[in-house]
C-alpha positions as CSV (number, residue, x, y, z in Angstrom):
1,M,33.5,24.0,1.7
2,L,32.8,24.8,-1.9
3,S,35.3,24.5,-4.6
4,V,36.7,27.9,-5.7
5,Q,35.5,27.1,-9.2
6,Y,31.9,26.2,-8.1
7,L,30.2,29.2,-9.7
8,V,32.4,29.8,-12.7
9,D,30.4,29.6,-15.9
10,R,32.6,29.5,-19.0
11,K,29.7,30.2,-21.2
12,Q,29.3,33.9,-22.0
13,S,26.1,35.4,-20.6
14,P,24.0,37.6,-22.9
15,V,25.5,41.1,-23.0
16,I,23.3,44.0,-21.9
17,D,23.0,46.4,-24.8
18,Q,25.6,49.2,-24.5
19,N,23.3,51.7,-26.0
20,R,20.7,51.0,-23.3
21,I,23.4,51.4,-20.6
22,A,24.7,54.6,-22.1
23,D,21.1,56.1,-22.4
24,S,20.3,55.1,-18.9
25,L,23.5,56.7,-17.5
26,G,23.0,59.9,-19.5
27,E,19.5,60.3,-18.0
28,L,20.5,59.2,-14.5
29,I,23.6,61.6,-14.4
30,G,21.3,64.4,-15.4
31,W,19.1,63.7,-12.4
32,L,22.0,63.2,-10.0
33,E,23.4,66.6,-10.9
34,T,20.2,68.3,-9.8
35,W,21.2,67.5,-6.3
36,R,24.8,68.7,-6.5
37,D,25.7,72.1,-5.0
38,E,28.5,74.4,-6.3
39,R,31.1,72.8,-4.0
40,G,30.5,69.2,-5.2
41,A,28.2,68.0,-2.4
42,Y,25.6,65.6,-3.6
43,N,22.7,66.3,-1.2
44,G,19.7,64.2,-0.5
45,F,17.3,62.7,2.0
46,V,17.8,59.1,3.1
47,V,15.2,56.4,3.2
48,H,16.9,53.4,4.8
49,R,16.0,49.7,4.5
50,T,13.9,49.7,7.7
51,E,11.8,52.6,9.1
52,T,14.8,54.9,9.6
53,K,14.7,58.1,7.5
54,R,16.8,61.2,7.4
55,M,14.6,63.9,5.9
56,R,15.5,67.1,7.6
57,R,19.3,67.0,7.2
58,T,19.8,66.7,3.4
59,H,23.5,67.4,3.3
60,D,26.0,65.1,1.6
61,T,27.1,61.8,3.2
62,A,30.2,59.7,2.7
63,W,27.9,56.8,1.8
64,T,26.6,58.7,-1.3
65,Q,29.7,60.8,-2.0
66,A,31.9,57.6,-2.2
67,A,29.7,56.0,-4.9
68,I,29.6,59.2,-6.9
69,I,33.4,59.5,-6.7
70,R,34.0,55.9,-7.7
71,G,31.4,56.1,-10.5
72,Y,32.9,59.2,-12.1
73,G,36.3,57.7,-11.5
74,N,35.2,54.6,-13.5
75,L,34.1,56.9,-16.4
76,Y,37.2,59.0,-16.3
77,R,39.5,56.0,-16.3
78,K,37.8,54.6,-19.4
79,S,37.9,57.7,-21.6
80,R,40.0,60.4,-19.8
81,E,37.4,63.0,-20.7
82,P,37.7,66.2,-18.7
83,R,33.9,66.2,-17.9
84,W,34.3,63.0,-15.9
85,G,37.6,64.0,-14.3
86,Q,36.2,67.4,-13.2
87,A,33.1,65.8,-11.7
88,M,35.2,63.1,-9.9
89,T,37.7,65.7,-8.5
90,L,35.0,68.1,-7.3
91,A,33.2,65.3,-5.4
92,A,36.4,64.0,-4.0
93,D,37.6,67.3,-2.8
94,L,34.3,67.9,-1.1
95,L,34.6,64.6,0.8
96,A,38.2,65.4,1.7
97,S,37.1,68.7,3.1
98,R,34.9,66.8,5.6
99,Y,38.1,65.6,7.3
100,D,39.0,67.4,10.5
101,P,42.8,67.1,11.2
102,Q,42.3,68.3,14.7
103,T,40.1,65.4,15.7
104,G,41.0,62.8,13.0
105,L,37.3,62.4,12.2
106,I,35.3,62.7,9.0
107,S,32.0,64.5,9.3
108,H,28.7,63.4,7.7
109,T,29.5,59.7,8.1
110,G,26.3,58.7,9.8
111,H,24.3,57.9,6.7
112,E,20.8,57.6,8.1
113,D,21.7,59.1,11.5
114,E,24.0,62.2,11.7
115,R,25.0,61.4,15.3
116,F,27.2,58.5,14.2
117,R,30.6,58.3,12.6
118,S,30.1,54.7,11.5
119,L,33.0,52.6,10.5
120,V,31.4,51.5,7.2
121,S,30.6,55.1,6.0
122,C,34.2,56.2,6.9
123,A,35.6,53.2,5.1
124,L,33.5,53.8,2.0
125,G,34.9,57.3,1.9
126,V,38.4,56.2,2.3
127,C,38.1,53.5,-0.3
128,A,36.7,56.1,-2.8
129,L,39.6,58.5,-2.3
130,M,42.2,55.7,-2.5
131,S,40.6,54.4,-5.7
132,I,41.2,57.6,-7.6
133,A,44.5,58.6,-6.1
134,D,46.3,57.7,-9.3
135,L,43.9,59.9,-11.4
136,V,44.4,63.2,-9.7
137,S,47.3,65.7,-9.3
138,E,50.2,64.8,-7.1
139,E,49.1,67.4,-4.5
140,R,45.7,65.9,-4.3
141,R,47.0,62.4,-4.2
142,E,49.3,63.1,-1.2
143,N,46.4,64.8,0.6
144,Y,43.9,62.0,0.0
145,I,46.5,59.4,1.1
146,H,47.5,61.4,4.2
147,L,44.0,62.0,5.4
148,A,43.0,58.4,4.8
149,A,46.0,57.1,6.8
150,D,45.6,59.7,9.5
151,H,41.9,59.1,10.0
152,A,42.3,55.2,9.9
153,R,45.1,55.3,12.5
154,R,43.5,57.8,14.9
155,Y,39.9,56.7,14.7
156,W,39.8,53.0,13.6
157,L,43.0,51.7,15.1
158,D,43.1,53.8,18.2
159,V,39.4,54.1,19.0
160,L,37.3,51.4,17.3
161,W,39.6,48.5,17.5
162,V,38.7,45.9,20.3
163,E,41.6,43.7,20.9
164,S,39.7,41.1,22.8
165,E,37.4,40.6,19.8
166,G,40.0,41.1,17.1
167,A,37.7,43.4,15.1
168,F,36.4,46.9,14.8
169,K,33.2,48.0,16.6
170,F,30.3,49.8,15.0
171,A,31.1,53.4,16.0
172,E,32.1,55.6,19.0
173,P,29.7,56.3,20.6
174,D,27.1,53.7,19.5
175,Y,23.8,55.2,20.4
176,W,21.9,52.1,19.4
177,S,24.0,49.8,21.7
178,P,25.4,51.9,24.5
179,Q,25.9,49.0,26.8
180,E,27.7,46.6,24.5
181,D,30.0,46.8,21.5
182,R,28.7,45.6,18.2
183,F,30.8,44.0,15.5
184,V,29.2,44.2,12.1
185,V,30.5,42.0,9.3
186,N,30.2,44.4,6.4
187,F,31.8,47.2,8.4
188,N,34.8,45.0,9.1
189,T,35.1,43.8,5.5
190,M,35.1,47.4,4.2
191,A,37.7,48.4,6.8
192,A,39.9,45.5,5.6
193,E,39.6,46.8,2.0
194,A,40.4,50.3,3.0
195,L,43.4,49.3,5.2
196,L,44.9,47.2,2.5
197,A,44.5,50.1,0.0
198,I,46.2,52.5,2.5
199,H,49.0,50.0,3.0
200,Q,49.5,49.7,-0.7
201,A,49.8,53.5,-1.0
202,T,52.0,54.1,2.0
203,G,53.9,50.9,2.6
204,E,53.1,51.1,6.3
205,C,52.8,47.6,7.6
206,E,50.5,48.4,10.6
207,F,47.5,48.9,8.1
208,R,48.1,45.5,6.4
209,E,48.6,43.7,9.8
210,R,45.3,45.0,11.2
211,A,43.5,44.1,8.0
212,L,44.8,40.6,8.3
213,R,43.7,40.4,11.9
214,V,40.2,41.4,10.8
215,G,40.5,38.6,8.2
216,E,41.1,36.1,10.9
217,W,38.1,37.3,12.8
218,L,35.9,37.0,9.7
219,L,37.1,33.5,9.0
220,E,36.3,32.4,12.6
221,R,32.9,34.0,12.5
222,W,32.2,32.6,9.0
223,N,33.1,29.0,10.0
224,Y,30.9,29.1,13.0
225,S,28.0,30.7,11.0
226,Q,28.2,27.9,8.5
227,E,28.1,25.3,11.2
228,V,24.9,26.9,12.5
229,N,23.4,27.3,9.0
230,T,24.0,23.6,8.3
231,K,22.0,22.6,11.4
232,I,19.2,25.1,10.5
233,L,18.9,23.9,6.9
234,E,19.5,20.3,7.5
235,G,16.8,18.2,5.7
236,R,15.1,21.3,4.2
237,T,14.6,22.3,0.6
238,T,16.1,25.8,0.2
239,V,15.6,28.4,-2.5
240,A,18.8,27.1,-4.1
241,N,16.7,24.1,-5.3
242,D,13.2,25.4,-5.1
243,P,12.6,29.2,-5.8
244,C,9.3,29.0,-3.9
245,S,10.9,27.7,-0.7
246,P,10.7,29.9,2.4
247,W,14.2,28.7,3.5
248,M,17.3,30.7,2.6
249,A,20.1,29.3,0.4
250,P,23.3,28.0,2.0
251,G,26.2,30.5,2.3
252,G,24.6,33.3,4.3
253,F,26.7,35.4,6.8
254,S,25.0,37.0,9.7
255,Y,24.9,40.8,9.9
256,Q,26.5,41.4,13.3
257,F,27.7,39.9,16.6
258,T,28.2,41.2,20.1
259,S,30.0,39.9,23.2
260,S,26.8,38.3,24.4
261,Q,25.1,37.5,21.1
262,R,27.3,35.1,19.2
263,E,24.6,33.2,17.2
264,P,24.0,34.2,13.6
265,D,20.5,35.4,13.0
266,N,20.0,38.1,10.3
267,Y,21.4,37.6,6.8
268,I,20.9,40.8,4.9
269,I,21.4,40.5,1.2
270,L,22.5,44.1,0.7
271,Y,25.4,43.8,3.1
272,T,26.4,40.4,1.8
273,G,26.9,42.0,-1.5
274,L,28.9,44.8,0.0
275,S,31.0,42.4,2.0
276,L,32.2,40.7,-1.2
277,R,34.5,43.8,-1.8
278,G,36.4,43.2,1.4
279,F,36.7,39.5,1.0
280,W,38.0,40.1,-2.6
281,A,40.6,42.5,-1.2
282,L,41.7,40.0,1.4
283,Y,41.9,37.2,-1.1
284,R,44.1,39.3,-3.5
285,A,46.3,40.3,-0.6
286,T,46.8,36.9,0.9
287,K,45.9,34.3,-1.8
288,N,44.2,32.4,1.0
289,E,41.8,30.0,-0.6
290,C,39.5,30.2,2.4
291,F,38.5,33.8,1.3
292,A,37.9,32.5,-2.2
293,E,35.6,29.8,-0.8
294,I,33.7,32.4,1.1
295,I,33.3,34.5,-2.0
296,C,32.0,31.6,-4.0
297,A,29.6,30.6,-1.2
298,Q,28.3,34.1,-0.7
299,S,27.9,34.7,-4.4
300,Q,25.8,31.5,-4.7
301,Y,23.7,32.6,-1.7
302,I,23.1,36.1,-3.2
303,L,22.1,34.8,-6.7
304,A,19.8,32.2,-5.2
305,M,18.1,34.8,-3.0
306,R,16.1,36.5,-5.8
307,D,12.4,36.8,-6.1
308,P,11.2,34.7,-9.1
309,E,8.6,37.4,-9.9
310,T,10.5,40.6,-9.6
311,R,14.0,39.2,-10.1
312,L,15.1,41.5,-7.4
313,F,17.0,40.4,-4.3
314,Y,15.1,39.4,-1.2
315,H,15.7,41.6,1.8
316,T,17.0,39.2,4.4
317,A,16.6,35.9,6.2
318,R,16.2,35.4,10.0
319,H,17.2,32.1,11.5
320,G,17.0,30.7,8.0
321,K,13.5,31.9,7.1
322,I,13.3,34.4,4.2
323,E,11.9,37.9,4.6
324,R,11.0,39.0,1.1
325,Y,10.5,42.7,1.6
326,P,11.5,45.4,1.2
327,Q,13.3,44.6,-2.0
328,F,15.9,47.2,-3.1
329,I,15.6,48.7,-6.6
330,A,18.2,51.4,-6.9
331,G,20.1,50.1,-3.8
332,A,20.5,46.7,-5.5
333,G,23.4,48.4,-7.3
334,M,25.5,47.8,-4.1
335,I,24.8,44.1,-4.3
336,L,25.5,43.9,-8.0
337,L,28.7,45.9,-7.6
338,G,30.0,43.3,-5.1
339,L,29.2,40.5,-7.5
340,H,30.9,42.4,-10.4
341,E,34.0,43.0,-8.2
342,V,34.5,39.2,-7.8
343,M,33.8,38.3,-11.5
344,P,37.4,37.2,-12.1
345,L,36.7,34.5,-9.6
346,I,33.1,33.5,-10.1
347,G,32.7,34.1,-13.9
348,Q,29.9,35.6,-15.9
349,R,27.2,34.7,-13.4
350,A,28.4,37.8,-11.6
351,M,26.2,39.8,-13.9
352,P,22.6,38.5,-13.7
353,E,21.0,40.0,-16.7
354,D,17.5,39.4,-15.6
355,T,18.0,41.4,-12.4
356,V,19.8,44.3,-14.2
357,M,17.1,44.5,-16.8
358,S,14.4,44.4,-14.1
359,I,16.0,47.5,-12.5
360,L,16.5,49.3,-15.8
361,S,12.9,48.9,-16.7
362,R,11.8,50.6,-13.5
363,A,13.4,54.0,-14.2
364,H,11.3,57.1,-13.7
365,D,10.8,59.5,-16.6
366,N,13.5,61.8,-15.2
367,G,16.2,59.1,-15.2
368,S,16.1,58.3,-11.5
369,Y,15.2,55.0,-9.9
370,P,12.7,54.2,-7.1
371,G,13.8,52.9,-3.8
372,F,11.9,49.7,-3.1
373,V,9.3,47.1,-3.8
374,G,7.2,46.1,-0.7
375,K,8.2,48.8,1.8
376,N,4.8,48.4,3.4
377,Q,5.2,44.6,3.6
378,M,8.1,44.7,6.0
379,A,8.1,41.9,8.6
380,I,7.2,44.1,11.5
381,P,3.8,44.5,13.3
382,S,3.5,48.2,12.9
383,R,2.9,48.1,9.1
384,Y,-0.5,47.8,7.6
385,G,-0.6,45.0,5.1
386,G,0.8,45.8,1.7
387,G,0.2,48.4,-1.0
388,V,2.5,50.9,-2.5
389,V,3.8,53.7,-0.2
390,W,5.8,56.8,-1.0
391,E,9.0,55.2,0.3
392,D,8.6,52.7,-2.6
393,V,8.5,55.2,-5.4
394,A,10.7,58.0,-4.0
395,A,14.1,58.3,-5.7
396,S,16.8,59.0,-3.0
397,M,20.4,59.9,-3.7
398,N,21.8,57.4,-1.3
399,W,20.5,54.5,-3.3
400,N,20.6,56.0,-6.8
401,A,24.3,56.7,-6.3
402,Q,24.9,53.0,-5.8
403,W,23.1,52.1,-9.0
404,F,25.1,54.9,-10.8
405,E,28.4,53.4,-9.7
406,Y,27.3,49.9,-10.8
407,L,26.3,51.1,-14.3
408,T,29.6,52.9,-14.7
409,R,31.3,49.5,-14.4
410,L,29.1,48.1,-17.2
411,I,29.6,50.9,-19.8
412,E,32.5,50.1,-22.1
413,N,32.8,53.5,-23.8
414,S,32.1,56.3,-21.5
415,A,32.5,58.9,-24.3
416,Q,29.3,57.5,-25.7
417,I,27.2,58.9,-22.8
418,D,25.1,61.9,-23.7
419,V,24.1,63.6,-20.4
420,K,20.6,64.8,-20.5
421,T,19.8,68.0,-18.6
422,S,17.1,67.0,-16.2
423,N,14.0,69.1,-16.9
424,K,11.3,66.5,-16.4
425,T,9.0,66.3,-13.4
426,V,7.8,63.0,-11.9
427,R,4.4,63.1,-10.4
428,I,2.8,60.1,-8.7
429,A,-0.6,60.5,-7.0
430,T,-2.4,57.6,-5.2
431,K,-5.0,57.2,-2.5
432,R,-2.2,57.2,0.1
433,F,0.3,59.9,-1.0
434,L,1.4,62.6,-3.5
435,Y,5.0,62.5,-4.7
436,R,6.6,65.2,-6.9
437,D,10.2,65.3,-8.0
438,N,11.2,68.3,-10.2
439,P,14.7,69.6,-11.1
440,T,14.8,71.9,-8.1
441,S,12.8,70.2,-5.3
442,V,11.0,67.2,-4.0
443,E,7.6,67.4,-2.4
444,I,5.9,64.5,-0.5
445,I,2.5,64.5,1.2
446,S,1.5,61.1,2.7
447,W,-1.4,60.3,5.0
448,W,-1.5,56.5,5.0
449,P,-0.3,54.2,6.5
450,P,0.6,55.9,9.8
451,R,4.2,54.9,9.6
452,S,4.5,56.6,6.2
453,A,2.5,59.7,7.1
454,G,4.4,63.0,6.6
455,L,4.8,66.3,4.9
456,Y,8.2,67.1,3.3
457,L,9.5,69.9,1.1
458,I,13.1,69.5,0.1
459,I,15.2,72.0,-2.0
460,K,17.7,69.8,-3.7
461,K,20.9,71.9,-3.5
462,K,20.3,72.8,0.2
463,P,21.8,70.9,3.2
464,M,18.5,71.3,5.2
465,A,15.0,70.6,4.1
466,K,12.6,73.5,4.0
467,L,9.8,71.6,5.7
468,T,9.6,68.2,7.4
469,F,6.8,66.8,9.5
470,S,6.3,63.2,10.5
471,P,3.7,62.2,13.1
472,A,5.5,58.9,13.7
473,S,8.8,60.7,14.4
474,L,7.1,63.2,16.6
475,Y,5.4,60.5,18.6
476,G,8.7,58.7,19.1
477,R,10.4,61.9,20.3
478,V,7.6,62.7,22.8
479,R,7.8,59.1,24.2
480,S,11.6,59.4,24.4
481,A,11.3,62.7,26.2
482,L,8.9,61.2,28.7
483,G,11.3,58.3,29.3
484,L,8.9,55.8,27.7
485,S,9.9,52.9,25.4
486,T,9.6,53.6,21.7
């Protein structure tokens, strides 16, 4: 195992210019607000890391709403300006209104698929509400804490917990794995963070006890994963020593396990960054040095897994081999946020300036940030060999919200931010697609490659798109209706 101090760098890293951060936040917030409706719902389509998209249903999701709440909470905590407090409270009240006390469930917690109430989306929402409970009125505080505890007890502890595994399953039901429970690492780390926050607010021991049980499962799965990784990487030069190596750095943690699939296989960088939050919460709660060692190892893994050309994070590794694309741009905020969370442990390397500057330099003229580099270079046979596609350039709320939350952690004086009313239109026209984002709508027409072909007209403040047509999705639905494999 690594020493807890392995990554700590006592030298101060170059500080990113605060004026640059303030200007970027002012423009980004102006764009984010073009999506917010009068109730505080931050609408938007979802382009996920693989082929999955949610274009028709453009309502708020806990995934996006949580980052908005925490971001405005960061700004309000730093300056106590009413503008940030009001935005924070409006978004939080909207998320709280999605809770149904009759069922114990939170709606719009499927992120890319509305059928799900996934553990990670629920946990992100709970963590967001708990993070600002000390910044709101006593009435709101009591409401947020009550619904968080009630939801966690009735859905997580009573429904999602699998005693034989000692962990929480993906969702109930799980449409992607109806025959077998899946146990996702980042889902369980986020659940641990949320349960520990609920325990701190309520004093109810059942939440802490279950979080520590999850911690035991994580330790067991981590130790086994590292044994497998050691065998895979034995005798190989990894990117930790050679940036051009095709082999992942040590310290990766596989995305998920099932009862029948116990071998680590897919090491997704985005979720490694998200997992740091839960490991940090477990370390602070237990002072168990094993969690500190995991944090250091995973941080080293994340920082090594960056493209030497773009300085963005690689997408994943499968069985030790790196899959470079697609690389997140706006979504990298989720990875960087995890690193920033553990900065007290790993030091200034938690803020890789070259990566942050690479993302800042890619902003659209309206203050938003594109989604990906290399979406058409995904490691699947149905893609057509490179080139920019609309999914690369499109600015989606689900990822821009993560970048927003991260930038709010970097700004020192939030009173410095001058929010620019978004009145610019971004137009991108290529031989493959037309993309237009203006203050009231997004229009996309794409004809190549086939997986990206589609026609979309989205009114920003509406929960449903005005027009969506995707030949690939239609083809999949027809095959599914006929009982054929998709």
